[in-house]
C-alpha positions in Angstrom: 26.5 -7.8 -6.7 23.1 -8.6 -5.7 20.8 -5.9 -4.1 20.1 -6.3 -0.5 16.7 -7.9 0.6 14.3 -5.9 2.7 11.3 -7.1 4.5 7.6 -6.5 5.5 6.5 -7.9 8.7 4.5 -11.3 8.1 1.5 -9.3 9.3 1.6 -7.0 6.4 2.2 -9.8 3.9 -1.0 -11.3 5.4 -3.0 -8.1 4.9 -2.2 -7.9 1.4 -3.4 -11.4 0.7 -6.4 -10.8 2.8 -7.3 -7.6 0.7 -6.6 -9.3 -2.6 -8.8 -12.3 -1.6 -11.6 -9.9 -1.0 -11.4 -8.6 -4.4 -10.6 -11.9 -6.5 -11.5 -14.7 -4.1 -9.5 -17.4 -2.6 -8.9 -19.3 -6.0 -8.0 -16.1 -7.6 -5.2 -15.5 -5.1 -4.0 -19.0 -5.2 -3.6 -18.6 -9.0 -1.7 -15.4 -8.7 0.7 -17.0 -6.1 1.3 -19.8 -8.5 1.9 -17.5 -11.4 4.3 -15.5 -9.0 6.2 -18.8 -8.2 5.1 -18.4 -4.5 3.1 -21.6 -4.2 4.6 -21.9 -0.6 2.2 -19.2 0.5 -0.8 -21.2 -0.5 -0.2 -24.0 2.0 1.5 -21.6 4.6 -0.2 -18.2 4.6 1.7 -15.3 6.2 1.2 -15.3 10.0 0.0 -12.3 12.1 3.4 -11.8 13.7 5.4 -8.4 13.4 8.6 -10.5 12.4 10.2 -8.9 9.3 10.4 -12.0 7.1 8.0 -11.4 4.1 10.5 -10.1 1.4 9.9 -7.1 -0.8 10.6 -9.5 -3.7 7.5 -11.5 -3.0 5.3 -8.4 -2.9 6.7 -7.2 -6.1 6.1 -10.7 -7.8 2.6 -10.8 -6.5 1.9 -7.3 -8.1 3.5 -8.3 -11.3 1.4 -11.6 -11.6 -1.7 -9.5 -11.2 -0.7 -7.5 -14.3 0.2 -10.8 -16.2 -3.1 -12.6 -15.3 -5.4 -9.7 -15.8 -3.6 -7.4 -18.3 -2.0 -4.0 -17.4 -5.3 -2.2 -17.2 -7.1 -4.9 -15.3 -4.3 -5.5 -12.9 -4.1 -2.0 -12.2 -7.7 -1.9 -11.2 -7.6 -5.0 -9.1 -4.4 -3.5 -7.3 -6.2 -0.4 -6.5 -9.2 -2.3 -5.1 -6.8 -4.6 -3.3 -5.3 -1.6 -1.7 -8.6 0.0 -0.7 -9.7 -3.5 0.9 -6.1 -3.7 2.6 -6.7 -0.5 4.7 -9.7 -2.2 6.4 -7.5 -5.0 7.7 -4.5 -2.7 8.5 -6.8 -0.5 10.6 -8.0 -3.6 12.5 -4.4 -4.6 13.2 -2.8 -1.2 13.7 -5.5 1.3 14.4 -5.4 1.3 18.2 -1.6 1.6 18.0 -1.7 4.7 15.6 -4.3 6.4 17.8 -6.3 7.0 14.6 -9.3 5.3 16.0 -9.5 7.6 19.1 -12.4 10.1 19.4 -9.9 13.0 19.9 -8.4 12.3 16.5 -11.9 11.9 14.8 -13.1 15.4 16.1 -10.0 17.3 14.7 -10.6 19.8 11.6 -9.9 17.9 8.2 -6.7 19.8 7.4 -5.4 18.8 10.9 -6.5 15.2 10.3 -4.8 15.0 6.8 -1.7 16.4 8.1 -1.5 14.1 11.3 -2.9 11.0 9.5 -0.1 11.3 6.9 2.7 11.6 9.3 1.3 8.7 11.5 0.8 6.6 8.7 4.3 7.2 7.3 5.8 6.4 10.7 3.9 3.1 10.7 5.8 2.1 7.7 9.3 3.6 8.8 9.2 2.0 12.2 7.7 -1.3 11.5 8.7 -2.3 7.9 11.8 -1.8 5.7 9.7 0.4 3.5 10.8 4.0 3.7 8.4 6.9 3.5 8.9 10.7 3.5 5.9 13.1 3.6 6.3 16.5 2.0 3.3 18.9 2.2 2.5 22.2 0.1 -0.4 24.3 0.5 -2.6 22.3 -1.7 -1.0 18.8 -1.8 0.5 16.0 0.3 3.3 14.1 -1.4 3.8 10.8 -0.3 7.4 9.6 -1.2 8.0 6.0 -1.0 11.9 5.9 -1.2 12.2 2.2 -0.7 9.2 0.5 -2.2 8.2 -3.2 -2.0 5.4 -2.8 -4.6 7.6 -2.3 -7.7 10.9 -3.9 -6.2 13.4 -4.9 -8.9 10.9 -4.1 -11.6 11.1 -1.9 -14.7 7.9 -0.7 -16.1 6.5 1.6 -18.8 4.9 3.9 -16.2 3.9 4.3 -12.5 2.9 0.8 -11.1 2.4 1.1 -7.3 -1.5 1.1 -7.7 -2.0 -0.8 -4.3 -0.5 2.3 -2.6 -2.8 4.6 -4.4 -5.7 2.5 -3.3 -4.7 2.1 0.3 -4.2 5.9 0.4 -7.5 6.6 -1.3 -9.2 4.5 1.3 -7.2 6.1 4.3 -8.4 9.4 3.1 -11.9 8.3 2.7 -11.9 7.0 6.3 -10.2 9.9 7.9 -12.4 12.6 6.2 -15.6 10.7 7.0 -16.4 9.7 3.6 -14.9 12.3 1.2 -13.3 11.4 -2.0 -9.8 12.9 -2.8 -7.8 12.9 -6.1 -4.7 10.6 -5.5 -2.3 10.0 -8.3 1.1 8.3 -8.4 3.2 10.8 -10.5 6.7 9.0 -10.3 7.8 5.5 -9.8 11.2 4.0 -9.1 10.3 1.1 -11.6 9.8 4.0 -14.3 13.2 5.6 -13.4 12.0 8.0 -10.7 14.1 8.6 -7.5 11.1 7.4 -5.5 7.5 6.3 -5.9 5.6 9.5 -5.3 1.7 9.6 -4.7 0.5 13.0 -4.8 -2.9 13.9 -2.8 -5.0 16.9 -3.4 -5.9 18.3 0.1 -9.3 19.7 -1.2 -11.7 16.7 -1.6 -13.4 16.2 -4.9 -16.8 15.5 -3.2 
């Protein structure tokens, strides 16, 4: 029995490819799409629609192709940088809808911004994509559990592999905090046998 197919909106597929293009250039993206057997996306880029027709399998294939083309370490670094670039495009598309660009949010104390931002960001995925995120908080950390994850969908790996999510959250925290850097680390991954892909965020910034 085959596993069910889940989807991102076309818009999120577009954001991933735009972020990747910023990091490795258009020709680099085309090479990755060929390696991932997704040549169709070279001629027909994902649209800016909210229609959920960009399969999780495609997201996972793109991430795997990055590692194949640049090696595990290189692919990881590029996925992190792609995630950071994706935040800018995502903020442009979704920022006003989330309320994160409002002055009232920007003036909140940092702990409140982290708490509110994590919840609002998770809601975006839960309501507008087939990705499922659950946020848990302790006194010192925010745990971002991706319980249905497109980045490692259908894969088995030797370690946590959802580096794009780590980069996206790093950049989100940098933006929310007005330029502070936080420790963000994926500690468990479904592709590595975990129940969820868990990204741990320290609430106290490094700088």
